[in-house]
N, C-alpha and C positions, 0 to 999 in steps of 0.2 A: 722631056723625061728620057733618061738614058735607056738604050735597048736592054731588055731583060730586067729592068728595075722593078716592074710590077710583080716579078716572081721572087724577089729577094725578101727575106724576113724583115720584120719591123719590130721595134721595141716600144712597148706600151707600158705606161705607169699610171697607177691610180693612187692619188694622194688623198687619204681620208683622215678623219680626226683621230683615229687610233693607230693605223698602220699605213705604210706605203707598200703597195704590191707592184711587182714588175714582172714582165714576161717577154720572151722572144716568141713572136707569132708569125706563122707563114701566111701566104696569101689567101688560104682557104679558111683562116681563123683558127687553125690548130696551134695550141701552145706547145712550143718546143722545149722551153726551159722557164722555170719560175724562180723568183727570189722575193724577199720581203724584208722590211725593217720597221721598227717602231717609229711612229711619227713624233719628232721633237717639236711639239706644238707651240712652245713658248717663243720660238725664234724663227722668223722667216729664213734667215741665212742658213741655219742648221738644216731646215727642211730642204732647201735647195742643194746644200752640200750632200745630204743623204741621197737625193735623187741622182746627183752626178756620180756618186759612188756605185749606186745600183746599175746605172747605165754602163759605167766602165766595166763592171763585172760581166754583163751580158754581151758587151762588144768584143770580148775575147773570142767568142764564137762567131760573131758577125760584125766585123769592124766597120762596115759601111752601112749598117742598118739605120734607117731613119727613126726619129724619136717622136712619139706623141704622148702627151700628158693630159690626164683627166684630173682636175683639181676641184676639191670640195669648196665651192665658194661662188659668189655672184660675179660674173665675168663680163669684161668688155671684149667681145670676140674679135674686134678689129685690131686691138692693141695687145691682146694677151695679158691684160692687167686684171688681177683679182681685186674687184672693188671692195669686197667684204666677205669674210668667212666666219660663220658663227663659231666654228670649232677650232680654228687656227688663228694665229696672230697676223693674218693678212688684212691690211687696210690700205687700199690703193697700191698694192704690191705689183711692180712690173715683172711678173713671174717669167713670162716668155723671154724678155730681154736678159734677165739674170741667168736663166738656164743657157741661153745662147752664149753668153760670156763664159760660163763654166765649161760647156761642152765643145764650143768652137764649131758647132754645126746648127743648121736651122732646127727649130723645135715647134711642133704644133701644140697649142695649149687650148683646151676647151673645158667646160664644166664636166665634172665626173659623171653625173647622171645623164647628161646629153650623150657622152661617149658610150655609156652602158646601153642607152636606148637605141643608138645607132648600131651598136654591135648586135643587139637582138634583132633589129630590123634586117640587117644584112645576113647574119649567120645563125640566128637562134630562133626563138619562139615567134618572132614576127616576120619570118622570111616570106610567107605567102599572104601577108595582110597588107592592106592599104593604109591603115592607121593604127597607132598604138600609143598608149600612155605607159611609161615605165616608171616604177618606183624603186628606189634603192634604199634598202633598210639596213642601217648600220648604227654608227654613233648617233646619227640623226636620220632624217628622211629626205631624200632628194627626189627629183622627178624630171621627166622629159616627155615631150609630145612630138611624135613623128607622124606627119600626114603627107601623102602624095610624094614620097621620096625625099622629104626635107625635115630636118629638125627645126621645130618652131620655137624660137627664143623670144619672140615679141619685139617691139620696136626698140627697146633699150637693152636687149640681150639678157634679161634676168627672168624670163617667164619660166613656168614649170616648177617653182619652188613650193610644191604642194605641202611639204612638211611644215611650212610656216603660215598656213591658214589657221586662224584662231578658231578653235572649237570649244574653248572653255574660257569665257571672259573672266579676267581676274585670276586665272589659274596659275600653274607653275611658271616661274620666270624662265624665259628662254634666252639662250646665248645671243639671239638676234636682237634682243632689246625689248621684245613684247612679252606678254603673258598669255598662257593658255594655248600655245602652238600645238598642232597635232603631234609633232615629233616629241614633245614633252610627255606624251602619253602612250606612244606606240613604237618607240625606237629602242636601241640598245641602252641608251642612257636611262630611259624609263624602266627598263628591265633591271638595271643595276640599282636604281633608286628603290624599286619595290623590294629587291633583295635586302638592301640595307634597312628598310623599314621592318621587314620580318625579323632581322637579327636584333634590332634595337628593342623590338617588342618581345623578345625572347620567345618567339613563336615555336611551338614544338616541332614544326616541320623544318625549321631553319637551323637546328643545332649542328647538323653536318655541314651546312653552308658556312657557319662561323668557323668550324674546324678547317674547312678548305681555305679560308682566308687567314689562317694562323691566328685567329682571335682578333684581327684588325678589321673592324666594321668598315672603315673608310677604304679598305682595299677591295671591297666587294663592288664589282662592276658588271656590265652586261656579259662580257666574255666569261667571267667566273661563274655567274648564275647559269649561263648556257651549259657550260661543262658540268656543273653540279647537277642541273636538272636532267641532263642526258644520262647521268649515272644513277641518281637516286629517284628522279621523277616524283617528287612530292606533290600531292594533290593540291591544286589551286595555284601553283606557281605560274606567274605570267598571265593569269586569267584576265586581269584588268587590262593589261596591255593588248591582249588579243581582241578584247571587246572594242577598245578604241580603234584598233586597226581595222576591224570589220566595218565600223561606222564610217570611218574615213573613206574606205574603198567604195562603200555604197554611195557616198556623196559624190565621189569622182565619177562613178558610173552614171549618176543622175545628170551631172554637168557636162560630161564628155560626149564625143561622137556616139551615135546610136550603134547598137549591136557590137559593143566592145567585147574583147576577150581579156581576162585578167590573168596576169602572172606576176609574181613578185620575186625579186632576187634578194638573197640574204647575205649579210656580211658578218664579220666577227662581232659577237655580242647579241645575236638574235637567234632564237630557236623558233622554228615553225613546224607545227604538226601537219603532215600532209592531209589528214582527215579534216582539217579546219579550213581548207582552201576556199570552199564555197559557202561558208557560214555567213559571210557578209551579205549574201542574197536575202537573208531575213530582214535586212534593213533597207532594201531597195524601195524606192518610190514606186507605187503602182504594182508591187509584186503580185504575181498571179495573173496580171493582165498585160504584161509587157515582155518582150524578149529579155532573157536573163544572160548577162555576160558570162561566157565560159571561162574556166580557170585552168591554167597550166601550172605545173608544180615548180619546186625549187630547181635552180639551174644545176646541170651536171655536164660532164665533158661531152663533146659531140660524139655521136655514135660512130662505129666503124663504117657503117653504110654512108653516113654523112661525109666522113673524110674521103671515102672513095668517090663520092659524087661531087665534092667540092661545094662552093657556095651557091650552086644553082637551086632551082625549086625542088622541094622534097617530093617523094612519092606520096600519093594520096593516102591520108591517114597517118603519115609519119611526121612527127614534129620534133626533130632533134633540137636541143638547146645548148647554149654555150655555158661555160663554167664560170663566167664572171658573175659576181653577186647581183637582183631587182624584182617589182610587180608590174605586170603589164596588163593594161586594159586595151584590148585590141579589136579593131573593126574587122568583120569577117569577109568583107568583099575584097577579092584579090585584084591586083592590077591587071590590066588587059594583056600584058605580055610578060614573060620571065625577065626580059631585059629591063623592063620598067622598074623592077625591084632593085636593080643595082644602080639606077640613076639617082641623081639628087645630090645634095650637098649638106655636109655636116655644119657648114657655116651659114645655112639659110636662116632668115628671120621667120 
């Protein structure tokens, strides 16, 4: 590694089913500049070209910045190949090799939820925890598991796809090929479907939603429902989605490491009321007779105190979080030393 390379900014990109977010980030996790573009989901080549254009724009300020990509899909971490993406047209797509050809520099490519979980572990809600489960809520639901300083992907590199656990046999068809996946009931897509159902039923609470969609029911998606709900806040909107979300979180708490703490990140197309963070506890197994996972809120920019301190351990009682969008179930036992929090590998099994 070249002298001083650890201090130079890096370029990070998050390729989701709805949008591609890009940022220039310094070594402490502070975002120096942001950019974004809509995801051209029907063409892998167009997605890769859009990524290259975003990188080119950010490199005007940092020509030598290394590039890392978080991609929504099931990944072969050794080759950087996206084996399958439910929300994009990637099927055995050699994403890393294609981006290297376009950019002319090395590119790190990982699953987007794994990248989010690692960011939270290093800089955000999991900085003083030994274990966490991260949920990314957006077009679908992604997940990551971090224990003892490593992202755990399983033997084949596709572990942590919590959004594709079947919770309703024979339920809604999912883009993954199954029916009844959790993300079909608790994601941005689910929120959009609920909005379209309200509009088609001529529900009295949805007349302004149809106006917001210019009369086009098919144009109603999770992002539009979120914007509409934040403005008009009609009673009952998103209630079913929130119920499914709480049930799924309770199931993860039952199956995951003991004494977890939960936090979820949200992306475009999801609205989350802060007062509902802990309602999933009603569905916990053995509730009332077991430790209850604690909850941290939706992500926000690192505090000024966090930026002054850098990525080291926070003061007692202070839990600065990053601005990238997720949910986190996290174990409360801290590592034995501050340096242990910074060790480990994003490429671990």
